[in-house]
C-alpha positions, 0 to 999 in steps of 0.5 A, spaced: 559 603 695 553 598 695 555 592 691 550 587 688 551 580 689 551 574 683 550 567 686 552 561 683 550 554 685 556 549 684 553 542 684 560 540 680 567 542 679 565 543 672 560 549 674 566 553 677 567 560 673 574 561 670 579 565 673 578 570 667 571 570 668 572 572 675 577 577 673 572 581 669 567 582 674 566 589 675 567 593 682 560 594 683 559 586 683 560 581 688 560 574 687 558 568 691 559 561 690 555 556 693 557 549 694 552 543 694 553 536 695 560 533 694 563 539 692 563 542 699 569 538 701 573 541 695 571 548 697 577 550 701 582 548 696 578 551 691 578 557 695 585 557 696 587 556 689 583 563 688 586 566 693 593 565 690 591 566 683 586 572 683 591 578 685 587 584 686 581 580 689 579 578 696 577 571 696 573 570 703 572 562 704 566 562 709 568 557 715 561 555 716 556 556 710 558 552 704 560 558 700 566 563 697 565 570 696 569 574 691 570 581 691 575 586 688 579 590 693 578 597 694 583 601 691 588 606 695 585 612 692 578 610 694 580 609 701 584 615 701 578 619 699 573 616 704 578 617 709 578 625 707 570 625 707 570 622 714 575 627 716 570 633 713 564 629 716 568 629 723 569 636 723 562 638 721 559 633 727 563 636 732 561 643 730 554 641 730 555 638 737 558 645 740 552 648 737 547 643 740 550 644 747 549 651 746 542 651 744 540 646 750 544 651 755 540 657 752 533 653 752 534 651 759 537 658 761 543 655 764 550 658 764 556 655 762 560 651 768 566 654 770 570 648 770 569 646 763 
Protein backbone atom coordinates (compact mmCIF):
# COMPACT_ATOMS: atom_id res chain seq x y z
CA UNK A 1 0.00 0.00 0.00
CA UNK A 2 1.57 3.28 -1.12
CA UNK A 3 1.00 6.22 1.16
CA UNK A 4 0.93 9.91 0.39
CA UNK A 5 2.80 12.15 2.78
CA UNK A 6 1.47 15.40 4.19
CA UNK A 7 4.33 17.69 5.24
CA UNK A 8 3.84 20.33 7.92
CA UNK A 9 6.61 22.84 8.65
CA UNK A 10 6.75 23.63 12.38
CA UNK A 11 8.31 27.01 13.13
CA UNK A 12 6.59 27.44 16.51
CA UNK A 13 4.97 25.02 18.94
CA UNK A 14 1.57 26.60 18.15
CA UNK A 15 1.77 25.06 14.68
CA UNK A 16 1.79 21.49 16.00
CA UNK A 17 -1.32 19.54 15.00
CA UNK A 18 -3.61 18.45 17.83
CA UNK A 19 -3.65 14.78 18.83
CA UNK A 20 -7.26 14.49 17.59
CA UNK A 21 -6.19 15.89 14.20
CA UNK A 22 -3.44 13.30 13.94
CA UNK A 23 -5.81 10.50 14.95
CA UNK A 24 -8.12 11.46 12.08
CA UNK A 25 -5.42 10.77 9.46
CA UNK A 26 -6.46 8.03 7.06
CA UNK A 27 -4.41 4.86 6.63
CA UNK A 28 -3.39 5.99 3.13
CA UNK A 29 -1.57 9.05 4.48
CA UNK A 30 1.61 9.65 6.41
CA UNK A 31 2.35 12.84 8.31
CA UNK A 32 5.80 14.43 8.34
CA UNK A 33 6.46 17.23 10.81
CA UNK A 34 9.56 19.20 9.85
CA UNK A 35 10.94 21.36 12.66
CA UNK A 36 12.63 24.68 11.93
CA UNK A 37 14.51 27.08 14.20
CA UNK A 38 14.16 26.78 17.99
CA UNK A 39 11.45 24.10 17.76
CA UNK A 40 14.04 21.49 16.72
CA UNK A 41 15.39 21.46 20.28
CA UNK A 42 11.99 20.27 21.55
CA UNK A 43 11.42 17.72 18.76
CA UNK A 44 12.44 14.62 20.74
CA UNK A 45 10.26 15.57 23.70
CA UNK A 46 7.31 16.25 21.42
CA UNK A 47 7.95 12.99 19.58
CA UNK A 48 7.97 11.04 22.85
CA UNK A 49 4.70 12.73 23.85
CA UNK A 50 3.13 11.56 20.57
CA UNK A 51 4.51 8.04 21.10
CA UNK A 52 2.85 7.94 24.53
CA UNK A 53 -0.52 9.38 23.45
CA UNK A 54 -1.06 8.01 19.94
CA UNK A 55 -1.92 4.34 20.32
CA UNK A 56 -2.39 2.65 16.96
CA UNK A 57 0.20 4.91 15.35
CA UNK A 58 3.91 4.64 14.71
CA UNK A 59 5.80 7.79 15.61
CA UNK A 60 9.28 7.84 14.14
CA UNK A 61 11.67 10.36 15.68
CA UNK A 62 14.38 10.98 13.11
CA UNK A 63 17.85 11.03 14.66
CA UNK A 64 19.58 13.19 12.07
CA UNK A 65 16.98 15.25 10.24
CA UNK A 66 14.75 17.63 12.24
CA UNK A 67 11.54 15.70 11.63
CA UNK A 68 8.92 13.36 13.04
CA UNK A 69 7.06 10.87 10.86
CA UNK A 70 3.66 9.59 11.95
CA UNK A 71 1.75 6.74 10.30
CA UNK A 72 -1.05 4.41 11.32
CA UNK A 73 0.07 0.94 12.29
CA UNK A 74 -0.80 -1.93 10.01
CA UNK A 75 -3.55 -4.15 11.32
CA UNK A 76 -2.94 -7.82 12.05
CA UNK A 77 -5.51 -8.78 9.39
CA UNK A 78 -3.61 -6.79 6.76
CA UNK A 79 -0.29 -8.31 7.79
CA UNK A 80 -1.77 -11.84 7.69
CA UNK A 81 -3.26 -11.31 4.23
CA UNK A 82 0.11 -10.04 2.96
CA UNK A 83 1.85 -13.11 4.40
CA UNK A 84 -0.69 -15.35 2.66
CA UNK A 85 0.06 -13.59 -0.63
CA UNK A 86 3.79 -14.09 -0.09
CA UNK A 87 3.20 -17.84 0.36
CA UNK A 88 1.13 -18.02 -2.83
CA UNK A 89 3.66 -16.03 -4.83
CA UNK A 90 6.48 -18.09 -3.35
CA UNK A 91 4.89 -21.31 -4.61
CA UNK A 92 4.42 -19.83 -8.08
CA UNK A 93 8.00 -18.61 -8.18
CA UNK A 94 9.28 -22.10 -7.30
CA UNK A 95 7.17 -23.60 -10.11
CA UNK A 96 8.52 -21.03 -12.56
CA UNK A 97 12.10 -21.79 -11.48
CA UNK A 98 11.59 -25.52 -12.08
CA UNK A 99 10.03 -24.92 -15.49
CA UNK A 100 12.81 -22.51 -16.42
CA UNK A 101 15.49 -25.06 -15.50
CA UNK A 102 13.73 -27.75 -17.50
CA UNK A 103 13.34 -25.46 -20.52
CA UNK A 104 17.01 -24.46 -20.29
CA UNK A 105 18.09 -28.11 -20.14
CA UNK A 106 15.84 -28.90 -23.08
CA UNK A 107 17.18 -25.92 -25.05
CA UNK A 108 20.79 -26.93 -24.36
CA UNK A 109 19.98 -30.62 -25.00
CA UNK A 110 21.20 -31.57 -21.54
CA UNK A 111 20.05 -34.45 -19.42
CA UNK A 112 19.47 -34.06 -15.74
CA UNK A 113 22.54 -34.91 -13.68
CA UNK A 114 22.31 -38.13 -11.71
CA UNK A 115 23.44 -36.51 -8.45
CA UNK A 116 20.61 -33.94 -8.45
